[in-house]
C-alpha positions as CSV (number, residue, x, y, z in Angstrom):
1,M,0.0,0.0,0.0
2,L,2.8,2.4,0.9
3,T,4.6,1.6,-2.3
4,A,1.6,2.4,-4.3
5,F,1.2,5.8,-2.7
6,A,4.9,6.6,-3.1
7,R,4.8,5.8,-6.8
8,A,1.6,7.8,-7.1
9,F,3.2,10.9,-5.7
10,K,5.9,10.6,-8.3
11,T,3.3,10.8,-11.1
12,P,2.3,14.5,-11.7
13,D,-1.4,14.1,-12.4
14,L,-1.9,11.4,-9.7
15,R,0.0,13.7,-7.2
16,K,-2.5,16.5,-8.1
17,K,-5.4,14.2,-7.5
18,L,-4.0,13.0,-4.1
19,L,-3.3,16.5,-2.9
20,F,-6.8,17.6,-4.0
21,T,-8.3,14.7,-2.0
22,L,-6.2,15.6,1.1
23,A,-7.3,19.2,0.9
24,I,-11.0,18.2,0.8
25,I,-10.4,15.9,3.8
26,A,-8.8,18.7,5.7
27,L,-11.8,21.0,4.9
28,Y,-14.1,18.2,6.1
29,R,-12.3,17.7,9.4
30,L,-12.3,21.5,9.9
31,G,-16.1,21.6,9.5
32,S,-16.4,18.8,12.1
33,H,-15.2,21.2,14.8
34,V,-17.3,24.3,13.9
35,P,-20.3,24.5,16.3
36,V,-23.8,25.1,15.2
37,P,-25.2,28.7,15.9
38,G,-27.4,28.6,19.1
39,V,-25.4,25.9,20.8
40,S,-23.5,26.6,24.0
41,Y,-20.0,25.2,23.1
42,K,-18.8,25.5,26.7
43,N,-21.7,23.4,28.0
44,V,-21.3,20.8,25.2
45,Q,-17.6,20.4,26.1
46,I,-18.5,20.0,29.8
47,C,-20.9,17.2,29.0
48,V,-18.5,15.5,26.5
49,D,-15.8,15.5,29.2
50,Q,-18.2,14.2,31.8
51,M,-19.9,11.5,29.7
52,G,-17.1,10.6,27.3
53,A,-17.7,11.0,23.6
54,G,-18.4,7.4,23.0
55,N,-20.5,6.5,26.0
56,N,-23.8,7.3,24.4
57,S,-24.8,4.0,23.0
58,L,-28.0,5.3,21.4
59,F,-26.1,7.7,19.2
60,G,-22.8,5.8,19.0
61,L,-23.2,4.6,15.4
62,V,-24.2,8.0,14.0
63,N,-21.4,9.7,16.1
64,M,-18.9,7.3,14.6
65,F,-20.0,8.0,11.0
66,S,-19.8,11.8,11.7
67,G,-16.2,11.6,13.1
68,G,-17.4,12.6,16.6
69,A,-19.2,15.7,15.2
70,L,-22.7,14.6,16.3
71,L,-22.1,14.8,20.1
72,Q,-20.1,18.1,19.5
73,I,-23.2,19.4,17.6
74,T,-21.2,21.0,14.8
75,I,-22.2,22.0,11.3
76,F,-21.3,18.6,10.1
77,A,-23.1,16.8,13.0
78,L,-25.2,14.7,10.7
79,G,-22.2,13.8,8.6
80,I,-22.6,11.4,5.7
81,M,-25.4,9.3,7.4
82,P,-28.4,11.0,5.5
83,Y,-26.7,10.3,2.2
84,I,-26.0,6.7,3.2
85,T,-29.6,6.2,4.3
86,A,-31.0,7.8,1.1
87,S,-28.7,5.6,-1.1
88,I,-29.9,2.4,0.7
89,I,-33.5,3.5,0.5
90,L,-33.2,4.2,-3.3
91,Q,-31.4,0.9,-3.8
92,L,-34.3,-1.0,-2.1
93,L,-37.0,1.0,-3.9
94,T,-35.3,0.1,-7.2
95,V,-36.5,-3.5,-6.7
96,V,-40.0,-2.4,-5.8
97,I,-40.8,0.5,-8.1
98,P,-40.7,-0.4,-11.9
99,K,-39.9,3.2,-12.9
100,L,-36.7,3.2,-10.9
101,E,-35.8,-0.3,-12.2
102,N,-36.1,1.0,-15.8
103,L,-34.0,4.0,-15.0
104,K,-31.3,1.7,-13.6
105,K,-31.3,-0.2,-16.9
106,E,-31.0,3.0,-19.0
107,G,-27.3,3.3,-18.3
108,Q,-25.5,6.6,-17.5
109,S,-28.6,8.8,-18.0
110,G,-30.7,6.6,-15.7
111,T,-28.0,6.5,-13.1
112,A,-27.7,10.3,-13.1
113,K,-31.5,10.6,-12.5
114,I,-31.3,8.1,-9.6
115,T,-28.4,10.2,-8.2
116,Q,-30.6,13.3,-8.4
117,Y,-33.4,11.6,-6.5
118,T,-30.8,10.4,-3.9
119,R,-29.7,14.1,-3.4
120,Y,-33.3,15.2,-2.9
121,L,-34.0,12.4,-0.4
122,T,-30.7,13.3,1.4
123,V,-31.9,16.8,2.0
124,A,-35.3,15.6,3.3
125,L,-33.6,13.2,5.6
126,A,-31.1,15.8,6.8
127,I,-34.0,18.1,7.8
128,L,-35.7,15.3,9.6
129,Q,-32.6,14.1,11.4
130,G,-31.5,17.7,12.2
131,T,-34.9,18.4,13.8
132,G,-34.6,15.3,15.8
133,L,-31.1,16.1,17.0
134,V,-32.0,19.7,18.0
135,A,-35.1,18.4,19.9
136,T,-32.9,15.8,21.6
137,A,-30.3,18.4,22.6
138,R,-32.9,20.8,23.9
139,S,-34.6,18.1,26.0
140,G,-31.3,17.0,27.6
141,A,-31.5,13.5,26.3
142,L,-28.3,13.8,24.2
143,F,-26.2,13.8,27.4
144,Q,-28.2,12.0,30.1
145,G,-26.6,12.4,33.5
146,C,-24.7,15.6,32.6
147,M,-25.1,18.5,35.1
148,V,-25.7,21.1,32.3
149,K,-27.6,18.9,29.9
150,D,-30.6,21.3,29.9
151,Q,-28.4,24.3,29.0
152,I,-26.9,22.8,25.7
153,V,-29.3,25.1,23.7
154,P,-29.9,28.1,25.9
155,D,-32.2,29.9,23.4
156,R,-35.4,27.9,22.9
157,S,-37.0,30.3,20.3
158,I,-38.4,28.9,17.1
159,F,-36.0,31.1,15.0
160,T,-33.0,29.6,16.7
161,T,-34.3,26.1,16.2
162,V,-34.9,26.8,12.5
163,V,-31.4,28.3,12.1
164,M,-29.9,25.2,13.7
165,V,-31.8,22.8,11.5
166,L,-31.0,24.7,8.3
167,T,-27.3,25.0,9.3
168,M,-27.0,21.2,9.8
169,T,-28.9,20.5,6.6
170,A,-26.6,22.8,4.7
171,G,-23.7,21.1,6.3
172,T,-24.9,17.7,5.0
173,C,-25.3,19.2,1.5
174,L,-21.8,20.5,1.7
175,V,-20.5,17.1,2.8
176,M,-22.3,15.5,-0.1
177,W,-20.8,18.0,-2.5
178,L,-17.3,17.4,-1.1
179,G,-17.7,13.7,-1.6
180,E,-18.7,14.2,-5.2
181,L,-15.7,16.5,-5.8
182,I,-13.4,13.7,-4.6
183,T,-15.1,11.2,-6.9
184,D,-14.8,13.5,-9.9
185,R,-11.4,15.2,-9.4
186,G,-9.7,13.1,-6.7
187,I,-8.9,9.5,-5.9
188,G,-11.4,6.8,-4.9
189,N,-15.1,7.1,-4.1
190,G,-15.7,10.4,-2.3
191,M,-18.4,9.3,0.0
192,S,-16.5,6.2,1.0
193,I,-13.3,8.3,1.6
194,L,-15.2,10.7,3.9
195,M,-16.7,7.8,5.8
196,F,-13.2,6.3,6.1
197,I,-11.9,9.6,7.5
198,S,-14.8,10.0,10.0
199,I,-14.2,6.6,11.5
200,A,-10.4,6.8,11.5
201,A,-10.5,10.2,13.2
202,G,-11.5,8.7,16.5
203,F,-9.0,5.8,16.5
204,V,-6.1,7.4,18.3
205,G,-8.2,8.9,21.1
206,S,-10.1,5.7,21.6
207,L,-6.9,3.6,21.8
208,W,-5.4,6.1,24.3
209,A,-8.6,6.0,26.4
210,I,-8.3,2.2,26.7
211,K,-4.7,2.6,27.8
212,E,-5.7,5.2,30.4
213,Q,-8.6,3.0,31.7
214,G,-6.3,-0.1,31.9
215,K,-5.2,-1.5,35.3
216,I,-2.3,-3.8,34.4
217,A,1.1,-2.2,34.0
218,G,-0.4,1.2,33.6
219,G,-2.8,0.1,30.9
220,W,-0.1,-1.0,28.5
221,V,-1.1,-4.7,28.6
222,E,-4.7,-3.9,27.7
223,F,-3.4,-1.5,25.0
224,G,-1.2,-4.2,23.5
225,V,-4.0,-6.8,23.6
226,V,-6.3,-4.4,21.8
227,I,-3.7,-3.8,19.1
228,L,-3.2,-7.5,18.6
229,V,-6.9,-8.1,18.4
230,G,-7.2,-5.3,15.9
231,L,-4.5,-6.6,13.7
232,A,-6.0,-10.1,13.7
233,M,-9.4,-8.6,12.8
234,V,-7.9,-6.6,9.9
235,A,-6.2,-9.8,8.6
236,L,-9.5,-11.7,8.9
237,V,-11.5,-9.0,7.2
238,V,-9.0,-8.7,4.3
239,F,-9.0,-12.4,3.8
240,V,-12.8,-12.7,3.8
241,E,-13.5,-9.5,1.8
242,Q,-11.1,-10.7,-1.0
243,A,-12.6,-14.3,-0.9
244,Q,-14.9,-15.1,-3.8
245,R,-16.4,-18.1,-5.7
246,R,-15.6,-17.8,-9.4
247,I,-18.2,-19.5,-11.5
248,P,-16.7,-20.3,-15.0
249,V,-18.6,-19.0,-18.0
250,Q,-17.9,-19.9,-21.7
251,Y,-19.2,-18.0,-24.7
252,A,-19.9,-20.0,-27.9
253,K,-18.4,-19.0,-31.2
254,R,-20.6,-17.1,-33.6
255,M,-19.9,-16.8,-37.3
256,I,-20.6,-13.3,-38.7
257,G,-19.7,-13.4,-42.4
258,R,-16.4,-15.2,-42.7
259,R,-15.2,-14.2,-39.2
260,A,-15.7,-16.0,-35.9
261,Y,-16.5,-14.1,-32.8
262,G,-16.8,-15.2,-29.2
263,G,-15.4,-18.5,-27.9
264,T,-13.9,-16.8,-24.9
265,S,-13.9,-18.0,-21.3
266,T,-14.5,-15.8,-18.2
267,Y,-16.1,-16.1,-14.8
268,I,-18.8,-14.6,-12.5
269,P,-17.1,-13.5,-9.2
270,L,-19.5,-14.1,-6.3
271,K,-18.0,-12.6,-3.1
272,V,-18.4,-14.5,0.2
273,N,-19.5,-11.2,1.8
274,Q,-21.7,-10.0,-1.1
275,A,-23.7,-7.6,1.2
276,G,-20.8,-5.7,2.6
277,V,-21.4,-3.6,5.7
278,I,-25.0,-2.8,5.0
279,P,-26.6,-5.7,7.1
280,V,-24.6,-4.4,10.2
281,I,-25.9,-0.8,9.6
282,F,-29.5,-2.1,9.1
283,A,-29.4,-4.2,12.3
284,S,-27.8,-1.5,14.4
285,S,-30.3,1.1,13.2
286,L,-33.3,-1.3,13.9
287,L,-32.0,-2.0,17.5
288,Y,-31.8,1.7,18.2
289,I,-35.6,2.1,17.7
290,P,-36.9,0.4,20.9
291,A,-34.4,2.4,23.1
292,L,-35.3,5.6,21.4
293,I,-39.1,5.0,21.9
294,V,-38.5,4.4,25.6
295,Q,-36.2,7.5,25.9
296,F,-38.6,9.9,24.2
297,S,-41.8,8.5,25.8
298,G,-40.4,8.7,29.3
299,S,-42.8,5.8,30.2
300,Q,-42.2,3.7,33.4
301,A,-44.6,0.9,32.3
302,G,-43.6,-2.8,32.3
303,W,-42.8,-2.9,28.6
304,A,-40.5,0.2,28.9
305,T,-38.7,-1.3,31.9
306,W,-38.2,-4.6,30.0
307,I,-36.8,-2.9,26.9
308,S,-34.5,-0.7,29.1
309,K,-33.2,-3.8,30.9
310,H,-32.7,-6.0,27.8
311,F,-32.1,-3.8,24.7
312,V,-30.2,-0.7,25.9
313,K,-27.0,-2.3,27.2
314,G,-25.1,-4.0,24.4
315,D,-23.7,-6.8,26.6
316,H,-27.1,-8.3,27.5
317,P,-27.7,-11.8,26.0
318,Y,-31.0,-10.8,24.5
319,Y,-29.4,-7.9,22.7
320,I,-26.5,-10.0,21.4
321,A,-28.7,-12.7,20.1
322,T,-31.1,-10.3,18.4
323,Y,-28.3,-8.3,16.9
324,F,-26.7,-11.5,15.5
325,L,-29.9,-12.8,14.0
326,L,-30.8,-9.5,12.5
327,I,-27.4,-9.3,10.8
328,V,-27.8,-12.8,9.3
329,F,-31.4,-12.0,8.1
330,F,-30.4,-8.7,6.5
331,A,-27.4,-10.3,4.8
332,F,-29.7,-12.7,3.0
333,F,-32.3,-10.0,2.4
334,Y,-29.8,-7.6,0.8
335,V,-28.1,-10.3,-1.3
336,A,-31.6,-11.3,-2.6
337,I,-32.5,-7.8,-3.7
338,S,-29.0,-6.8,-5.0
339,F,-28.2,-9.9,-7.1
340,N,-30.8,-11.3,-9.5
341,P,-29.8,-14.8,-10.7
342,E,-32.6,-14.8,-13.3
343,E,-31.4,-11.5,-14.8
344,V,-27.8,-12.7,-15.0
345,A,-28.9,-16.0,-16.6
346,D,-31.0,-14.2,-19.2
347,N,-28.1,-11.9,-20.1
348,M,-25.7,-14.9,-20.4
349,K,-28.2,-16.7,-22.7
350,K,-28.7,-13.5,-24.8
351,Y,-25.0,-13.3,-25.6
352,G,-24.4,-17.0,-26.0
353,G,-22.8,-17.7,-22.6
354,F,-23.2,-20.8,-20.5
355,I,-21.8,-22.4,-17.4
356,P,-20.1,-25.7,-18.3
357,G,-22.4,-28.6,-17.4
358,I,-25.4,-26.4,-16.7
359,R,-28.1,-25.7,-19.3
360,A,-28.8,-22.1,-20.2
361,G,-31.9,-20.3,-19.0
362,R,-33.7,-21.4,-15.9
363,P,-31.2,-24.2,-14.8
364,T,-28.5,-21.6,-14.8
365,A,-30.6,-19.2,-12.6
366,E,-31.3,-22.1,-10.2
367,Y,-27.6,-23.0,-10.0
368,L,-26.5,-19.4,-9.4
369,S,-29.2,-19.1,-6.7
370,Y,-28.0,-22.3,-5.1
371,V,-24.3,-21.2,-5.0
372,L,-25.2,-17.8,-3.8
373,N,-27.2,-19.2,-0.8
374,R,-24.4,-21.5,0.1
375,I,-21.7,-18.8,0.2
376,T,-24.0,-16.2,1.9
377,W,-24.2,-18.4,5.0
378,P,-20.5,-18.1,5.9
379,G,-20.6,-14.5,4.8
380,S,-23.5,-13.6,7.1
381,L,-22.1,-15.6,10.1
382,Y,-18.7,-13.8,9.6
383,L,-20.5,-10.4,9.6
384,G,-22.4,-11.3,12.8
385,L,-19.2,-12.4,14.6
386,I,-17.2,-9.4,13.5
387,A,-20.0,-7.0,14.6
388,L,-20.0,-8.6,18.1
389,V,-16.4,-7.8,18.8
390,P,-17.2,-4.5,20.5
391,T,-19.7,-6.3,22.7
392,M,-17.0,-8.8,23.7
393,A,-14.6,-5.9,24.3
394,L,-17.2,-4.3,26.7
395,A,-17.3,-7.5,28.7
396,G,-13.5,-8.4,28.5
397,F,-11.8,-5.0,28.8
398,G,-14.5,-2.7,30.2
399,A,-14.1,-0.6,27.1
400,N,-16.6,2.0,26.2
401,Q,-19.0,2.0,23.2
402,N,-16.3,3.8,21.2
403,F,-14.1,0.7,21.1
404,P,-11.8,1.5,18.1
405,F,-11.7,-1.9,16.5
406,G,-15.5,-2.4,16.2
407,G,-16.8,-4.6,13.4
408,T,-18.5,-1.9,11.5
409,S,-15.5,0.4,11.6
410,I,-13.0,-2.3,10.6
411,L,-15.2,-3.5,7.7
412,I,-15.5,0.0,6.3
413,I,-11.9,1.1,6.8
414,V,-10.5,-2.1,5.2
415,G,-13.0,-2.1,2.4
416,V,-12.4,1.5,1.5
417,G,-8.7,1.1,1.8
418,L,-8.5,-1.9,-0.5
419,E,-10.7,-0.2,-3.1
420,T,-8.7,3.0,-3.0
421,V,-5.4,1.2,-3.4
422,K,-6.8,-0.8,-6.3
423,Q,-7.8,2.4,-8.1
424,I,-4.3,4.0,-7.5
425,E,-2.6,0.8,-8.8
426,S,-4.9,0.6,-11.9
427,Q,-4.1,4.2,-12.8
428,L,-0.4,3.6,-12.3
429,Q,-0.6,0.6,-14.6
430,Q,-2.3,2.6,-17.3
431,R,0.5,5.2,-17.2
432,N,3.3,2.6,-17.1
433,Y,1.9,0.7,-20.1
434,E,1.5,3.9,-22.1
435,G,5.1,3.8,-23.4
436,F,4.7,0.2,-24.7
437,L,1.5,1.1,-26.6
438,R,3.0,3.9,-28.6
């Protein structure tokens, strides 16, 4: 990886792209520290110091994706989450709404239209989430147990509330634009890069917090164990993320005039983790809902007490089992809607392709579905086990919810890192081969 970056900086146009990407990243991190108008910055810092930035389990996931900006209530407090949510919703609706499915098949023009819809939905979600965040901050629920939690937003007027919501919505739009700038003029996928930076921003502080909280040899033993666990997880994630089942495909020769076309061999790569990190995000978001309902209702009824006891703390057996089962379910669900074996089989048949030993058409679709189901099982179990690492850390090390080597963060960081390095290497190869082609 380091060799690829060193070679890239020696190439003028790649160096320009890398420096542009780094400049956008610096601007993004700067915005993550600019407070929203109407918020008492002093009281926010008091609460963050008292509670710890990662101790709020309800908002831990969103805070991680915003690079810690959520609990600081900055202009980038919502971060990239509204865009991620909008993208997932549009992807799910593509399967349900025929018009969106037709747009997807239209190629570049259809993709541009879907991207436009994603932007509109992102703005709507940002307004909704911004309103919810302001209401949560005003009620004191954002920092429960803090002495000055009711003074986070001193001015309760409607004008101040509207300004805060509009500022955070504008911040989300700016983040979305910065991500698109990186995609167009920088290196890698802009949204993924910003997500990578947001998660990586809290690594050093979280690691040092574990060292400070440690009790053996001044915390260095716990620190070393966490580093070893992190390296093992990275190696496991790299191995599984690169693992794939390659289904061989052959294309029959076709005679057009006196020339023969086709006759080539290729393969269909089916990844073991075909769903990526999306099942973990879905499961985490769904498990937040019961706790949020109890928190905002303020009910002391039996159902509220039961939810608070079993589904608020991440180390409870009910929470762990439900989280694991939801991840497995969403892994199969997302693979089912994102990969259509019948469509792949029809396209292969249209262009004269076939899997050796399997008849074209329906038997090919059934075979692809069978293989996909078989490799999704280990992929979903792997996702569930990786996602439970923070829970095991809570029990084993007494770490907070901001445990640096959480499953979601490692999956995203490793995935984005691998894809970015692949893009850099592919562009380097294009430039190196240029001399041979002339």
